[in-house]
N, C-alpha and C positions, 0 to 999 in steps of 0.2 A: 433887449435880448441878452446882452452881455451879462447883465446882473442874474438873470435866470440861469444861464449856463454856469456862472460861478457858483450859484447856490447848489446846483446838481453836482458840480465838481467837489464842493465841500462835503456833500452827502456821502460820496463814495471814496473820499480821498484817503481815509484811514481805514485799515482793516477792522472788521467787526470784532474787537477784543473784549467788549463789555457793553452793558446797557445801563442808562441812567435811571431807567424805570423798570423795576423788577417785574417779571412775568410769573404770577402765581400759577402753580400746577396743581390741579385738583382732579383726582380720579373718582371722588365720591361727592355727592351733593350735600356736604356738611354745612350746617348753618354756622357761619363765622362772624356774623354781625359787622359792625363798622368800627372795630376796635382802633384802627389806625387813622380814622377821620380826625385828625387833630389840627389841621391847617386851615385857614380861611379860604374861601373861593367864590368867585362870581359865577363860573360856568357850571358848577355843580347843580344848580337849579335847572340848567338846560340839558340834564341827562349826562352831564360830564363831557359834553363836546369840547374838544381841545386841539384837534389837528390843524384846522384852518381858522382858529379863533384864539387870540391871546387872552390870558386870564392874569392880569396884573397882581391880583391878590395871592394866587397859588403858584404861578410859574417860578418865582425865585426859589421855592422849596424843592422843585423838580429839577431845574437847571440853575445853579447859583449864579450863572452869568446873567440871567435875566433880572437880577437885582437892579439892573440898570433901569427898570421900570419904577423904582421906588422914587417918591417925591419927598424931599425933606425928611423929617423924623415922624414916624408913625408907631403909635401904641396899638396893639390889638389883643383881644381876648375872644375866645370862641368856645364857650361852654357847650358840651355835646353830651347827649343821652341816647342810648339805643337800647332796646328791648327785644329779646328773642322769646317767643312763646310757642310751645308745642302742648297740646291738650287732647285728651280723650276722656272716656268715661270713668276710667280708673287711675289716670295719670295726669298730673298738671305740673309741667316742667317750664320754668321761666328763668332766663338769665338776662342781666342787664349791665351796663357800665356807665359811670358818670365820669367825664373827663373835663378838666379845667386847664386849657392851654393859655398862657399869657406870653407875650413876647413884644420886642421892638425892632423895627427895621429903620434904617437911616441911609441917607445919601448926602455927602458933602462934596460938591464938585465932581470930579472923576471917580471918587471913592465911594463904595457902598458896602453895606454889611448888616448883621443883626444877630439876634439870638432869641430863642424861644424855649420854654419848658413847659411840660404838661404832667399833671398828676391825675391818676385814674384809679377808680375803685370799681371792681368787678364783683357782682353779686349774682348768686344762683339760688333760687327758691324752688322747692320741690314739694308736692303734696301727693301722698299715696293714699288711695282709698281701699280699705279692706272690707270684705263682706263676710259676715258669719251667718250661717243658715240654721234655722231650727225647723224640724219637720221636713217637708217637701221642698228641696232647693229650687224646684222649677216654678214654684208659686211666687215667692218673694223673699228677699233677704230679711232676716229678723233684726240684725244689728249692722250698721254701717259705721266704720271708724275711720276717721281721717287724721293723718299725721303730717306735719309740716316741719321742714328744717331748711336752714340756709347756710351758704358758706360765702366768705368774702376773700378777695385777693386784691393786692395793690400793685400798680405798675408806675413807672416814671419814665419820662422821655425828655431828651434834651437835643437841641440842634444850635449849631454856630456856623455862620457864613460870612464870607468877605470877598470882594472882587473890585476890579478897576475897569473903567472904560478908556480904551486907548484914544488919545487925542487925535481928532481929524481922520479917523479910520472907520468909525461905526462898529468897531469890534470891541467886545467886552469879554473879560475872562473872570471866572469866579470858581470858588472851592467851598465846600461845606463838609461838616461832619455831623452825623446823627447817631446817637446811642440811646439805648432802652435797657432799663433793668426790669425783667419780667418775673412775676410770680404766677401769672395766669395767661393763658392764650386760648381765646374763644374757639371752641369746637373740639378740643382735645379730649375732654370728658366724655363726649358722645361716642368715642372709639374704644373705650374700655369698659368692661362689664361692670365694674364698680367705679364709675367716674368721679364720684364725690370724694373717694378716698385717695385720688390722685394729688399729690404735692408736686407743684411745678416750681422750677427755679432755673433762671438762665438770662441771657441777654442777646441783644442784637446790635449791629453797628453797620453804618454805611458811609462810605467816603466818596464824595463826588467832585469831579473836575469838569467844568463847563465852558464852552465857547458859544458866543452868540453874535452873529453878524447881521447888521441892518444896512440897507442901501436906501438912496434918496427916493427911488421909485416905490418904496414901500415893501419891496421884497426882503425876506429874512431867511436865515439858515442857522441851524444849531447843532451842536454836537456835545454830548455829555457821556463821560466815562464814569463808571461806578464799580467799586469793589464792596461786596456785602458779605456779612458773616452772621450766622444764627446758630445758637447752641441753647438747648434746654435739657433738663433732666426731669424725668417723671419717676417719683418714688410712690409705691403702693404698699400698704400693709399687707403682710403675709404671714400666716402661722403654718409651720410644718411639724410633722411628728418626728421626735427624736427617739429612736428605738433604744438607745443606750440609757437615757433617763426616763423613758417611758412617759414623757410629757411633751406637750406642744412647746415649740421654740419659735421666737420671733425672727423671721428672715425676710426682710423687705425686698420686694421686686423693684429693680431699677432699670429703666429704659432711657437710652440717650437718642437725642435728635439733634443732628448736626448738618448744616448746610453752608457751603461757602462758594463764591463764584464771582465772576466778572461779567460786566454787561456794558452795552453801548446803546445810545439813542441818538439817532440822526434824523433831522427833520427840515423841511423847507417850506416856505409860504410865498405866494405871489398874488398880488391884486390883479383882477382881470377887468376892472373898469365897471362902473355903474353899481358900486357897492359889493361886487362879487370878489371873493378871495378863495384861492385853491391851495390846498396843503397836502404834504405827503410825509410819512414817517416810517422809519425802519428801526426795529428794535431786536437786539439779539441778547440772550441771557444764557450763559454757560455755567452750569452748576455742578458741584461734586457733593455727593451726600455720603460722607464717611460713616455715619450712623443713621439708620432709620428705626424707629421704634417698632417693636413687635405688638402692634395694636391687635386687640382681641377680635376686631372685624376681619382681619386677614387669616388668622388661625394658623399661620406659618411663620417660622422665624425669618427675619430679613436683617441684612447687614448693609453693605455699601450700595451705591448706585450713582449714576451719571445722567444729566439732563441737558438737552440742547433745545431751547424754547426761542421762537421767533414771532415777531408781531409786525405785520405789514398792513399799513392803514392809509386811507385816503380821506380827505375831508373837504367839505365845501360849505362856505358861509356867505350871507349877504346881509348888508345893513341898509335899511330904507328908513330914513329919518331916525325916529327913536327906537325902531324895532330891528332886532337882530335874529336872524334864523341860522341854525347850523346843524350838520349831519356828519357823522363819522361812519365809515365802513371799514371793518378790520378783519383780517384773516389771521389765524393764529396756529401754525403748525408747530407740534412739540413732539420730540422724540425722547424717551426715557428708558433706561435700562437699569434694573435692579436685580439683585440676587441674594441668596443666603449661602453662607459658608459653614462647612462641618467643623465642629469643635474638636472632633475625634474621628477616627476611622469608623465609617458607618456602612453596614452591609445593605445592599439593595435588593429589591425584588427579584432580580434576575441572577442572584448569586454572585454578584460583583461586589466591589467595595469603593465607596467614595472616601478618598483619603483626607485627613485633617487639613483644612485650609482650602479644599476644592468646593466647587459649587454643589449644593444640594437641590436648590430651586433657582430658576433663572426666569425673569419676567421682561417682556419687551412691549412697551406701550407706544402707540402711534396715535397722536391726537390731531384732530382736524377741527379746531375751535373756530367760532366766528362771533362777531360782535357788532351790533348796530346802535348808535346813539342819535337822538333827535331832540332838538330843543328850540325854544322861542323865548326871547327876553324883550321886555319893553321898558325903556328908561326914560323918565321924565325929569323935571327939574327937582323934584322932591321925592318921587316915588319910583320904585323899581319893582317889576313883577316878572317872574320867569317860571316856566314849567318844561318838562321833558320826559322822555322814555328811553330806557336802555334795555336791550335784550342781549344777553350772553349765552350762547349755545355751546355746550360741551359735547364732543364726540370723540370716542377713542376705541381702539381695538387692542386687546391684550392677548399676547401669545405667551403661554406659560409652560415650562417643562420641568417635571419633578424627576431628578435623576435617581432618587432613592426608591420611589414607588414605580419608576419607569413608566411615566404617565404624562401625556401632553393634552392640553386643552386650549381653546381659544374663547374669547368673550368679547361682546360688543356691548357698549353702554352709551346712552344719550340722555341729556336732560337740559332744561333751559331755565335760566334765572332771569326774572323780570324786575326791573327797578323803576319805579314812578317817582319823579322829583317835582318838588314845588318850592319856590323861593320868593320871598317878600323883602323888600328893603325901603328904608326911609332915611332921608338925608336931613338930619337936624343941623342947626347952626352950630358948627364946631365939632361934629362927630356923626358917624353913620351907624345905623343899626339894621342888621340883616337877620332874616329867619330862613332856615333851610329845613325841609322835611323830606325824607326818603322812606319809601316802603319797598321792601324786597321780597319776592315770592319765588318759590321753586326750589328752596333748600329745606333742610330739616334734620331728623335724626335718621341716618342711614343704617341699614342692616342688610344682611344677606338672607335669602328666602329659606335657606336650609337651616338657619340658626335661630329663627324667631324674630320678632319685631323689636325687641328691646336691647339696646346696648347702652351701658351706663358708665363726659366731657369735653379743643379750641384752635382759627387762622387769621390768615390774613394775607396782608399783602406782604407778610414777612416770611412766614414758614410755608412749607409745601405739605400736601397730603397726597403722596404718591403711594396709594395703598392698592395692593393687589387683592381685590375681593375673593373670598373663598366660594362665592356663587353669585347668582344674579342679584342685583341690587334691589332692595325695597326701601320705601321712604315714608316716614311719618312727617308730614308737611309741617313747616314752621313759617311764621311771619316775623320778619325783621322790620322794626319801625325806629327810625333815627330822627333825632331833632338836634339842630345846632343853631345857636344864637351867636352872631358875630358882632362885636362892637370895635369900631375903628375910630381911633382919636388921633387926628393929625396935630402934632405938637408945634411943628413949623412946616411951612410950605416950601 
């Protein structure tokens, strides 16, 4: 019992000043793909079950102190492809990305570390169908014309980590840095009227410090602190009429997207006997949004904002011979406050004035999200098979006040995203080969009912879409299909 109380003590010993695992905030069901699926994983085939089940392949990238799981020197590559498809009779929209991550992890005595880099090519292909009518348009179109064009963007990711296991204590300490240069973020183009014309440029970074404690009875506890930063610039072509020259002039529209914050992840695990294992996890993510883009979906200007996001989860797993079962239950409350500021003194509908720098619009979001993950994996001497299901339900209430129009409104939105997972593995002499397939449903091209169904470009686990919709949400469904092949080559044991 002492080890269990020590684990609980470690869970709450430090104030929640940051989270190791960022909590994405989505107020619209935009299809964001698996752009940041660049690290290998065993548990992803089980629906991503992780609270009461270790993942030796993936855990060191979440908590660098878990690099203690590394054995010898190991080379890995995880080529990944995902595709997002949205289609109807007159519009065929498909985006995809090809990612090539390569890296090496090593452990020598009490020291461990590693590095990984990934190159990514994102492509969007779109087909428009135009119909020209001759005679009676209600009979049939005389001419059908189809046009197709594509755009390509490149991203690069890099990670380095190092750590040490304290002799005779069961405690390991690790640190890592992750940086990415981004020219495309999946989902952004879907929120602008002319998404193909949006040029993106920016970066993201994450600095992690982790602790991991293991006890002889199999109990474990972890704590990871994270500082993250995200900056993007969206530039769109725009021509305005110049009355002095009586000619159109090029005046690009530029939107800034910036988020920075601190987060903390604390977790505990304890064996219960007979193959059972119980786990708990608490995550807090405190973000500041100095700049939020004025997406066309909102139809109102927006500037800064703040978000407090929490993730409370419990997990249970059991191993019976070669078979492992696992389930995660997660509750995710989030509070977000965003607003717009007047650039100059602005008259109001009630004959008042909003002074420059004061709020013109204020939004309060209250999220009550939940997530369930379930999976099974069977591991033999040569063969590995796993499957799982994940359900992420988003619910929020929006209170909005417009100080210029002297108008208040509230809005409730809810949707669910389903992810089916399947994994196969084979252990050759000298290396491992794994295949992972993910199918996500429930996202797509969002719009508001008052503005029509089409908005024309990108998330993830890095940026947030805290968009205050101008009306009730409508959705053109999309299918996101991801494939990953992982090659693990142990150089030394």
